[in-house]
C-alpha positions in Angstrom: 85.9 161.5 115.2 88.2 158.3 116.4 89.4 158.0 112.7 90.0 161.5 112.6 92.1 161.6 115.9 93.9 158.5 114.6 94.5 160.2 111.8 96.1 163.4 112.9 98.6 160.9 115.6 99.8 158.9 112.7 101.3 162.4 111.3 104.5 163.6 112.0 104.8 165.3 115.1 105.9 169.2 114.7 108.9 168.2 115.7 109.7 165.7 113.3 109.4 168.4 110.5 111.7 170.7 112.0 114.4 168.1 111.8 113.8 166.7 108.5 113.9 170.4 107.6 117.0 171.0 109.5 118.6 167.7 107.8 117.3 168.8 104.0 119.4 172.3 104.5 122.1 169.9 105.6 121.8 167.3 102.9 121.5 170.4 99.9 124.9 171.5 101.3 126.7 168.1 101.1 125.4 167.7 98.2 125.9 170.9 96.2 129.4 170.3 95.7 129.3 166.8 94.7 126.5 167.1 92.2 129.4 169.8 90.6 132.0 167.8 91.2 130.8 164.2 89.5 129.3 166.3 86.5 132.5 168.1 85.8 134.6 164.8 86.5 132.0 162.9 83.5 132.7 165.1 81.2 129.3 167.2 81.2 128.1 170.5 81.8 127.7 171.3 85.5 124.3 171.8 85.7 123.6 168.3 84.5 124.6 167.4 88.2 122.1 170.0 89.3 119.2 168.3 87.7 120.0 164.6 88.4 120.5 166.1 92.1 117.1 167.5 92.0 115.4 164.7 89.9 116.7 162.5 93.1 115.3 164.6 95.7 112.0 165.5 94.1 111.0 162.1 92.3 113.4 159.5 94.1 112.8 161.0 96.9 109.2 160.7 97.3 108.9 157.5 96.2 108.5 154.5 98.4 111.5 152.2 99.6 114.0 153.7 101.6 112.8 156.8 103.9 116.2 158.4 104.6 118.3 157.2 101.8 119.1 160.1 99.1 119.9 159.8 95.7 121.3 161.8 93.2 124.6 161.6 91.3 127.6 159.7 92.2 131.6 159.7 92.1 130.9 155.7 91.8 129.8 156.0 88.0 131.9 158.9 87.2 134.4 156.5 85.2 131.9 155.1 83.0 129.9 158.0 82.2 133.1 159.6 80.9 133.8 156.3 78.9 130.6 156.9 77.6 130.2 160.4 76.6 133.5 160.3 75.1 132.8 156.7 73.4 129.2 157.5 71.8 128.7 161.5 72.7 126.8 163.2 75.0 123.4 163.3 72.9 123.4 159.5 73.5 124.0 160.3 77.2 120.1 160.9 77.9 118.9 157.9 75.9 121.5 155.2 77.7 120.2 156.8 81.0 116.5 156.5 80.1 117.5 152.5 78.9 118.9 151.9 82.2 116.1 153.8 83.9 113.6 151.2 82.2 115.6 148.1 82.9 115.6 149.1 86.7 111.8 149.8 86.7 111.6 146.1 85.2 113.4 145.0 87.3 111.8 146.5 90.5 108.6 145.4 88.8 109.9 141.6 89.1 111.3 141.8 92.5 115.0 140.9 91.5 116.0 143.9 94.3 117.2 141.3 96.9 118.8 139.0 94.7 121.6 141.7 94.6 121.8 141.5 97.8 123.6 138.3 96.7 126.4 139.6 95.3 129.8 139.2 96.8 130.7 142.0 99.3 134.6 142.0 98.1 133.5 141.9 94.4 131.6 145.4 95.5 134.6 147.5 97.4 136.9 145.7 94.6 134.6 147.8 92.6 134.9 150.9 94.7 138.5 150.4 95.2 138.9 150.4 91.2 136.6 153.2 90.7 138.8 155.3 93.8 142.0 154.5 91.9 140.5 155.6 88.7 139.1 158.9 90.3 142.0 159.8 91.8 144.4 159.3 89.2 142.0 161.3 86.6 141.5 164.3 89.1 145.2 164.8 89.7 145.4 165.3 85.9 141.8 167.9 86.9 144.3 169.2 89.8 146.8 170.4 87.5 145.0 171.7 84.8 146.3 169.1 81.9 144.5 166.9 79.7 144.5 163.2 81.0 145.2 160.2 79.2 142.2 157.6 78.1 141.8 154.5 79.7 142.6 154.0 83.6 145.6 152.5 83.0 147.0 155.3 81.0 146.0 157.8 83.4 147.9 155.6 86.1 151.5 155.2 84.1 150.8 158.9 82.8 151.1 160.3 85.8 155.3 160.8 86.5 155.5 163.5 83.2 152.2 165.4 84.2 154.2 165.8 87.3 157.2 166.7 85.3 155.3 168.9 83.2 153.5 170.3 85.9 156.7 171.5 88.4 157.3 174.0 85.7 154.5 175.5 84.9 153.0 178.7 87.1 149.9 177.7 86.7 149.4 174.1 86.9 151.3 174.7 90.7 148.8 177.5 91.5 146.0 174.4 89.9 147.4 172.0 92.4 147.6 174.3 95.5 143.9 175.3 95.2 143.1 171.3 95.4 146.1 170.7 98.1 144.1 173.2 99.9 140.5 171.6 99.6 141.8 168.4 100.7 143.0 169.7 103.5 140.2 172.0 104.6 137.5 168.6 104.2 140.1 166.9 106.8 140.6 169.0 108.8 137.2 170.6 109.1 135.9 167.6 110.7 138.5 167.7 113.7 137.3 171.2 115.0 136.4 171.1 118.7 133.6 173.1 117.9 130.2 170.6 117.2 128.0 173.9 115.2 131.1 174.3 113.5 130.9 170.8 112.0 127.5 170.5 110.9 127.9 172.9 108.1 129.8 170.4 105.6 134.0 170.9 105.2 133.2 170.7 101.6 131.4 173.7 100.8 133.3 175.5 103.4 136.4 174.4 101.2 135.0 175.5 98.1 134.1 178.8 99.0 137.1 179.3 100.7 139.1 178.6 97.3 136.4 180.4 95.1 137.1 183.7 97.7 141.3 183.0 97.3 140.5 182.6 93.4 139.2 185.6 92.7 141.2 187.6 95.7 144.2 186.7 94.4 143.9 186.5 91.2 145.2 183.0 90.7 145.3 181.2 87.0 143.1 179.0 87.7 139.8 177.2 85.3 136.2 177.9 86.9 133.6 175.9 86.4 132.0 177.0 82.9 128.1 178.4 83.0 125.5 177.4 80.3 122.3 177.9 82.2 120.1 174.9 83.7 117.6 174.9 81.0 120.1 175.1 78.8 121.6 172.5 79.5 118.6 170.0 79.3 119.2 167.8 76.0 116.6 165.7 75.6 117.4 162.4 74.2 116.2 162.7 70.0 115.7 160.4 67.5 119.4 159.8 66.4 119.9 159.3 70.0 117.6 157.3 70.5 118.2 154.9 67.2 121.7 154.5 68.6 120.4 152.1 71.1 120.2 149.6 68.6 124.1 149.3 69.1 125.2 146.7 71.5 128.1 148.8 72.3 125.2 151.0 73.5 123.0 148.3 75.4 126.1 147.0 77.0 126.9 150.8 78.1 123.0 150.8 79.4 122.9 147.4 81.1 126.5 148.8 82.2 124.6 151.6 84.3 121.8 149.7 85.2 123.4 146.9 87.2 126.0 149.0 88.6 123.9 151.8 89.5 121.1 148.9 91.0 123.6 147.2 93.4 125.4 150.7 94.4 121.8 151.8 95.9 120.9 148.7 97.4 124.1 148.4 98.8 124.2 151.8 100.1 120.8 151.4 101.3 122.1 148.2 103.6 124.5 150.7 105.0 122.3 153.1 105.4 119.9 150.8 107.1 122.6 149.8 110.1 122.9 153.6 110.9 118.9 153.9 112.1 116.4 152.5 114.0 113.4 153.0 111.4 111.9 151.2 108.7 114.2 149.0 107.1 114.7 149.3 103.2 112.3 147.4 100.5 114.4 146.5 98.6 111.9 146.3 95.1 110.6 149.3 95.5 113.9 151.2 95.9 114.8 149.6 93.2 111.7 150.6 90.8 112.0 154.3 92.7 115.7 154.5 91.0 114.6 153.2 88.1 111.5 156.1 87.7 114.3 158.6 88.5 116.8 157.2 86.1 113.9 157.7 83.3 113.3 161.4 83.9 117.1 162.3 84.6 117.4 160.0 81.1 114.2 162.3 79.5 116.0 165.2 80.4 119.7 164.3 79.3 121.5 164.1 82.7 123.5 162.1 84.8 122.5 159.0 85.6 121.9 158.7 89.6 122.4 156.1 92.5 121.8 156.2 95.8 124.9 158.1 97.5 126.2 157.1 101.5 127.6 160.2 101.7 124.7 162.3 101.4 122.7 159.2 102.9 124.7 159.5 106.2 124.5 163.1 106.5 121.1 163.1 106.6 120.3 160.5 108.7 123.6 162.0 111.2 121.3 165.4 111.0 118.8 164.1 112.6 116.2 163.1 109.7 112.6 161.3 110.8 111.3 161.0 107.1 111.6 160.8 103.3 110.6 165.0 103.7 114.1 165.7 104.1 115.5 164.3 100.8 112.2 166.0 98.9 112.9 169.2 100.4 116.9 168.8 99.6 115.8 168.5 96.1 113.5 171.7 96.8 116.7 173.7 97.4 119.0 172.6 94.5 116.1 174.2 92.1 115.7 177.4 94.0 119.8 177.4 93.4 119.8 176.6 89.7 117.1 179.0 89.5 118.2 182.0 91.3 122.3 181.7 91.8 123.3 179.5 88.8 126.1 182.8 88.1 127.5 181.5 91.0 128.8 178.2 89.8 131.2 180.7 87.5 133.2 181.8 90.6 134.2 177.7 91.9 137.8 176.7 90.7 138.3 173.3 88.6 141.0 172.2 90.9 138.5 172.4 94.2 136.2 170.3 92.6 139.1 168.3 92.0 140.1 168.3 95.4 136.8 167.1 96.7 136.8 163.7 94.3 140.1 162.9 95.6 139.2 162.6 98.7 136.2 161.1 97.8 138.3 158.7 95.3 140.7 157.7 98.6 137.6 157.4 100.7 136.1 154.5 98.3 139.5 152.6 98.8 138.6 149.5 101.9 142.8 150.1 103.0 141.7 148.3 106.3 139.2 146.3 104.5 141.6 145.0 103.0 144.2 144.1 105.4 141.5 142.7 108.1 140.8 140.1 104.7 144.1 139.3 104.2 145.0 137.7 107.6 141.0 136.2 107.8 139.8 135.5 104.3 143.1 135.8 102.0 140.8 133.7 98.8 138.0 137.3 99.5 141.2 139.6 99.3 142.6 138.1 96.3 138.6 139.0 94.8 138.6 142.3 96.1 142.3 143.0 94.5 141.6 141.4 91.3 138.2 143.0 90.7 140.1 146.6 91.4 142.8 145.8 89.1 140.9 144.6 86.4 138.8 148.1 86.3 142.0 150.1 86.4 143.2 147.8 83.5 139.6 147.2 81.3 137.0 148.8 82.2 134.3 148.8 84.7 131.9 146.7 83.2 134.4 144.2 82.2 136.4 144.8 85.4 132.6 144.1 87.2 132.5 140.5 85.7 135.8 139.5 86.5 135.5 139.9 89.7 132.0 138.1 90.0 133.2 135.6 87.6 136.1 134.7 89.9 133.5 135.1 92.9 131.7 132.2 91.4 134.3 129.5 91.3 135.8 130.9 94.5 132.6 129.8 96.0 132.5 126.4 93.9 135.8 125.9 94.8 135.2 126.5 99.0 131.9 124.6 98.8 133.9 121.3 96.7 134.7 120.0 100.3 137.2 117.2 100.2 138.4 115.2 103.1 140.7 112.3 101.8 141.5 109.5 104.2 144.3 106.7 103.1 144.5 103.8 105.9 147.4 101.4 105.3 148.7 99.0 108.1 150.3 97.3 106.4 149.4 94.1 105.5 145.6 93.4 104.9 143.2 96.1 102.5 144.0 99.5 102.1 141.1 101.1 103.3 140.5 105.1 101.6 137.5 106.8 102.8 136.1 109.9 100.7 133.9 112.6 102.9 132.2 115.8 102.1 130.8 116.9 98.6 132.7 115.9 95.4 132.8 117.5 92.1 135.2 118.0 88.9 136.9 120.9 90.5 138.6 117.7 93.1 139.4 115.3 90.7 142.8 115.8 89.9 143.4 115.5 93.4 141.2 112.8 94.0 142.9 111.4 91.0 146.6 111.4 92.5 146.2 109.8 95.7 144.3 107.0 94.2 146.8 106.4 91.2 149.8 106.6 93.6 147.5 103.3 95.6 149.6 99.9 95.6 148.3 97.6 93.0 148.8 94.5 94.2 146.7 94.7 97.4 143.0 95.0 97.6 141.4 98.8 98.1 138.2 99.5 99.7 137.3 102.9 98.7 134.5 103.9 101.7 132.2 106.5 99.8 129.5 105.9 102.5 130.2 110.1 104.4 130.6 111.7 100.9 127.1 114.0 100.6 127.4 115.2 96.2 129.3 113.4 93.3 128.9 114.5 90.0 128.8 113.0 87.5 132.2 113.3 86.0 133.8 112.1 89.5 131.3 109.4 89.1 132.4 108.2 86.0 136.6 108.6 87.2 136.1 106.5 89.7 134.2 103.9 87.7 137.2 103.9 85.3 139.6 103.8 87.4 138.3 100.9 89.7 137.7 99.4 86.3 140.9 100.0 85.3 142.8 98.8 88.4 141.0 95.5 88.7 142.4 94.3 84.8 146.1 95.5 85.8 146.3 94.3 89.3 145.6 91.3 90.9 143.5 92.4 93.6 139.8 93.7 92.8 138.4 97.5 93.4 135.6 97.2 96.5 133.4 100.5 96.5 131.3 101.0 99.9 128.6 103.1 99.3 128.3 105.1 96.1 125.8 107.9 96.1 122.8 106.7 94.2 122.8 108.8 90.5 120.4 111.6 89.8 116.8 110.5 89.4 116.4 110.1 85.4 119.9 109.2 84.7 121.4 105.8 84.5 124.0 104.6 86.9 127.4 104.0 85.4 128.2 99.8 85.7 129.7 98.8 88.1 133.6 98.2 87.7 134.5 94.0 87.8 135.3 93.1 91.6 133.5 95.8 92.8 130.4 95.8 95.1 
């Protein structure tokens, strides 16, 4: 009897179920236009975005990890997916996503999830900013209904020419008007004084208004092409799986796994700050994301990540358990099964407007200004990462950012204080303190070479915490050279002992 009462108390209260039910409807309304828009921007059928959203809700949503985080197709991966589809073809996408999901599962089982928290925040924000810039550049072409050049840099440099061409086309101007109207509705909807109205996502209202205006006025605007959800499912065949032997395809799958994992786990950290419920278990969440991407790959759909927009909407709508995100996947499944033809009414320009707004929000304008005032090195990492993604590509840009961040950390870790005391008579006293690595060697040698050679020099190293092999050898060589060419010997005080297993260099003549 006591066990029965205890189990009943542990179940969610009916109030929680009502809140989760209401939150699931809100998340569904937020996710629906984003699933379609991300798929179209990625160069794949719109139905594949719905499939990924369904898997994100029903599969990933039911697994342990983060209870309130919602997964699905993300704007942050559109650039990578578009490049993958163009380079390797749509049939290979399923195999790439499948392998990326398996890699995430392995990383989760190896408990690597927590290590993603060690990635520099500036690199992540730079990655999002670079993605945002490429999304904006690409969707400006989509908003005008004109083809976009390949590559992020090509899209940016081609914008003036595309703008001139659009001014002379009635269809392009109508398409741009629909996109601009969509953005305007999204921005103004959140400022309505009626709280009940704001509960309905502005993106959904914008799409409905754009579809109605296009149909009512007969605007010459392209709409979404519909082929049916079941027809869009394309499991990877033997040829697609065999393409995984290509190093370029393997690199793309690795990029999918790493970037999707980082975005999901950083989103989890952000979502944890929005609620007081259970915290995210990072390794389990990484495993859940891997299972979801494995299923998406098996269905030939888009890759998934945890999406902060849907997750924050879930929290703000009052969700208490993971039931809300599972239910949102069920609503997407019902829509895909019963109302897929309604997608043909959605203007592509409206989806471009949604993604333009999403891309703009990915760029941390205030964050860059704040970093520049307080941590200019971090601001430089952010800007360089974003610029590299635009100029070179997603994976390469992230690697550039990580390399620059590591180099910056190594430079800052090599804290060095060099004090020079010269009273005019007697020995010249030089004191080094801190951590001395080869990165500071030029500064040290420049200061030592400038010392007088006709007077005794005492070099105090008692406050040095670490002295690497390169600096140790350089100091000994300088002491030997100075003692040979000058009349006075060099005195090295408290030279740190080398690590165990290494032989200390022979002290220079006259030093002790």
